[in-house]
N, C-alpha and C positions, 0 to 999 in steps of 0.2 A: 504494500500500500504506500509506495514512495511518493505518489502524487500529492499526498497531504503535506509532508514537509516541503516538497518542491513548490507547491502553491504558496505556502507560508513564506518560503525564501524569496520567491518572486515579488510578493507583496512588500516584504521588508526592503528588498533591493530597490524597487520602484520608489518607495517612500524615501529611502536614504538619498537616492539620486535627486529627487525633487527638492529635498532640504538643501543639499549641496548646491544645486543650480540656483536656488534662491539666496545663497550666501550664508546659510547656516552650517557651521562646521559639524561634522558627525564622526563618531568613532564607533567601531564594532564592539559589541559586548557579548558576553556569554549568553547562551540561549537555553531556555528551559526545555529539558527532556522529560516528558511525562512518563516514559517507560522506566527511566531510572530515578525519577522523583528528585532531580537535582539539576543545577545549571552546569552546562558543559561548555568547553572552549577549545581552542586550537591544540594546546599541548596535551597529549594523551596522559591521563592520570593526574591532571592538575588538581591540587588539593584546595584551591581557593573556593570558599563557599559563598553563595549568594551571587547576585548580579554584579558583574565587574567588567571593566574594560579589558580587551584582549586584542591580539593581532593575528591574522590568519597564518602568518609565516613563522610564528613561534614554534620552537621545537623543544622536546624534553618529555620525560616520563613521570617525574615525581616533583617537579617544581611548582611553585606558586606563581601566579601571574603578578607581575609588578609593573604593569603597563600604566603610564601616566596618561590620563585621558586627553589632556591638552596636546600632548605630543602625538598621540595616535589620531587625533581629529584631522579631517581634511575637508576642503570644499571642492576638490577636484573630482568631477563626475566620473572620469575614467578610473581613478583610484577606487572610488566607491564601487563601481561596477565590478572591478576585480575582487575586492574584498568580500563582497556579498555574493560572489559567483558560485560558491559551492556549499555554503552553510547558512542557516537562518539566523545570522547574528542579530542580536538586539541592536537597536539604534540609540546611541547615547549622544547627548548634547552637552559639551562643556559650557557651563554658564560663566558669565563674566566677560565674554568675548563679543558676542552679537546681542545676546539678551540674558536677562536674569529670570528667575521664576520664584513665585511665592507659593508655598505648599500649605494648604489649610483644609479644614474639615468642610463637609458638604453644606451645612447650614450657613456658616459664615460666607462660604463661597457664593451661594445663591444670592445672599443679600448684596454683596459687593458687586457681583456681576450685574444685578438689576440696576444698580446705581450707575455703574460705568456704561452700561448699554444705553441708559436714558441720556447720558451725557455725550454719547457717540465716541466713547473712549475705551471700549472693551477690546482687548487684544485677543490673541489665541488662548484657548482654555483646553487643557487636557485632563482626563479623568483616569484615576487608577481603578483597578477592579473593586476595591473596597469603598469607592466613591470619594476618596480623598482627591482634591483638585489641585492642579498646577495652573496658576495665572501667570502668563508670560509677560514680562515687562522689559523696558529698556535697561541698559546696564547702569548699575549704581554709579553716581557721580563720586569723584574722589572726596574722601572725608565724610561721606554719608554715614550717619549713625542712626539707625532706626530700630535698635535692639529693644528699647522699652516698648514701642508700639507693637512690634512683632510678638514680643513675649506676652503682652496683654491680650493679643488676639489668638494666642496659641498657634501662631503661624511660624513657618520656617522659611528663611530666605536662602535661596541657592544663588550665590554670586561667584566671584572669581575663586578658583580652587575646588569648586563643586561641579556636579553634573546631574542630569536628570535623564530618564529614559523617554523616548518619544514614541508615539503610536506609529505602527501597530505592534510594537514590541510585546512579546508574550511573556508575562511574568508567571510566577508559580501559582498565583491565584486567578489568573485570567489575562486577557489582553488589555493593553492601554488603548484608549480611544480619544478622539477629538470631540469635545462638546462644541467647540468653535474652532475650526481649523485655521491655520495661518492664511490659507487662501481666502476663506470667508472674511478674515480680518484685513485682507489685502496686505498681509505681512507687516502691518503697522503695529507698533508697540507703544503702549502708554508708559509714561515715566514711572519708575519704581516709587518715587515719592508720592506721586498722584494716587497710585493704587493703595499704598499703605495709608495715606490720609483718608481715602474713601473707605477703606476697611475700618479705620478707627471711628469715623462718623457713623457708618452703618451699624457697627456693633453697639455704639453708645445709644442708638435709638431703638435697639432691639429690646424686647421684653425679657426679663430674667429666665422665663420658661424656654425661650428659644435657644439659648446657649450659643455655642460655636460649632 
């Protein structure tokens, strides 16, 4: 039944090429193998657990992947085509280069999305299988410190030095999906500060029962 992984690989390859063509750097990640109940990657016998960056040309039998996602990322469509040519690599985006991402729970995400949409400022939105949401934003300006606001909102900022998976990456609990794709947002990104401020205001106006 090889057509199932091949179909998945083609979808991932097409998506990775589309991101790269639009200027988003992408890196190959380990892929979920449902038959083995674990993430697999290029080196046979890799002991690294969980979703992680890798490279198709890595060799070894007992090593752990130590790939730095920023160094593995590329915007070259030809390189992407080769890397996703044989395996259904997850698609990873190093944040802090072209965009950042705010990770938060579904209730808070719905509130801030509604406000941003009403303002015409909603960017791409991706959803994890557990309904946790990624709001994609512009890169943080130098010296930006939004730690207090993010902590109050139970939100996580993915900036320089971090990365996030992109749809249609297959995670252990299911596939990533776009709630609002980059194409639907015309690849435009609201500023990080604007999104965090909107999140703060939206949560301040929420009833205690709604939570985050």
